C-alpha positions in Angstrom: 27.9 -43.0 163.1 29.9 -43.2 159.9 33.3 -41.6 161.5 33.2 -44.2 164.5 32.8 -47.3 162.3 36.0 -45.9 160.8 37.5 -45.4 163.1 37.5 -49.1 164.7 38.5 -50.5 161.1 41.0 -48.1 161.4 42.2 -49.5 164.9 41.3 -53.1 164.4 43.5 -53.1 160.6 46.2 -52.8 162.2 46.4 -55.0 164.9 44.9 -57.6 163.7 48.1 -57.5 161.6 50.1 -57.5 165.1 48.3 -60.3 166.3 49.7 -62.7 163.9 52.1 -64.9 165.6 55.5 -65.9 163.7 55.8 -69.2 165.5 59.3 -70.8 163.6 58.2 -74.7 162.0 60.1 -76.7 163.0 61.6 -76.7 159.0 63.6 -74.3 158.1 61.5 -71.9 155.6 64.5 -70.7 153.8 65.1 -74.4 152.1 64.3 -75.6 149.3 62.5 -78.8 149.6 61.2 -81.2 147.0 57.8 -82.3 147.6 55.1 -85.4 145.9 52.4 -83.9 144.1 49.0 -86.0 143.7 50.1 -88.7 140.8 53.7 -89.5 143.7 56.3 -87.9 141.9 58.8 -85.4 143.1 58.0 -82.2 141.9 59.6 -78.1 142.1 57.3 -75.2 142.5 58.9 -72.6 141.6 56.7 -68.7 141.8 58.6 -66.1 139.4 56.1 -66.7 136.8 58.7 -66.1 134.3 60.4 -69.7 134.7 57.6 -71.0 132.4 58.5 -68.7 129.6 62.1 -70.0 130.1 60.8 -73.8 130.3 59.0 -73.5 127.0 61.1 -71.2 125.1 64.6 -70.6 125.5 65.5 -73.6 128.7 66.8 -77.5 126.3 64.3 -79.5 125.8 64.2 -82.1 128.2 65.1 -84.9 125.5 69.0 -83.8 125.2 69.7 -85.0 129.0 70.0 -88.1 130.2 69.4 -88.7 134.6 72.5 -89.8 135.0 73.8 -86.9 133.7 70.8 -84.2 135.1 71.9 -86.1 138.4 75.6 -85.4 138.3 75.4 -81.9 137.4 72.2 -81.1 140.3 75.0 -83.0 143.0 76.8 -80.3 141.7 74.8 -77.0 141.3 73.1 -77.3 144.4 76.9 -77.8 146.9 77.8 -74.5 144.9 74.6 -72.8 145.6 74.1 -73.8 149.4 77.7 -72.9 149.4 76.5 -68.8 148.1 73.2 -69.5 150.8 75.6 -70.1 153.5 78.0 -67.3 152.8 75.7 -64.7 152.3 76.7 -64.1 148.7 74.8 -63.1 145.5 71.9 -62.9 149.2 69.9 -60.2 147.0 69.1 -63.6 144.4 70.2 -66.0 146.7 67.0 -66.3 149.0 66.8 -70.2 150.5 69.2 -73.3 150.7 68.0 -75.9 148.9 67.0 -79.7 150.6 68.1 -82.4 147.8 69.8 -85.7 148.8 71.7 -87.0 145.4 71.0 -90.8 146.4 67.2 -90.2 146.5 65.7 -91.0 143.2 63.6 -88.2 142.2 63.6 -88.8 138.2 64.5 -87.7 135.6 61.9 -85.3 135.2 62.6 -83.4 138.5 66.5 -83.4 137.9 65.6 -81.3 134.7 63.2 -79.1 136.2 66.0 -78.3 138.5 68.7 -77.9 136.6 67.0 -76.0 134.6 66.2 -73.6 137.9 69.6 -73.4 138.2 69.8 -72.1 134.3 67.4 -69.5 134.6 68.5 -68.0 137.3 72.3 -67.6 135.1 70.2 -66.4 132.9 68.1 -63.8 134.2 70.0 -62.5 137.1 73.3 -63.2 135.4 74.8 -65.4 137.4 77.3 -68.0 136.1 77.8 -71.2 138.3 80.1 -73.1 136.8 78.8 -76.4 136.8 76.3 -75.5 134.5 77.0 -76.6 131.0 78.3 -74.8 128.3 75.1 -73.8 126.5 73.4 -73.5 129.6 74.8 -71.2 131.2 76.5 -68.7 128.2 72.2 -67.3 127.4 
């Protein structure tokens, strides 16, 4: 009886994995999109576990930047990032494009976090991005 139950389990587990449909969403899954959080503020979720360490221990504090400075830097950096993504350059590092509208008022916290994503990628993977400031690019 145990053998029959084991065999049945082995049959259903792989079948359940194959039966999940992979329907294409209308949203491009390979694109990072800003979203609003519960406080109606723009937010960006970074999954890498080292990012929080980077923000707290290595990154320049938010007080070092103005919102207009970050916005102009992010405009350039997003363009550079998306260019790398669409060309397939740095495919092992850049796995998605970024949907960023420079006319949108995201707020300084979001602009800072987005800028630090680029600094983090430079710090962790050694990816040189032309739009990063000297202090953020040389880590």
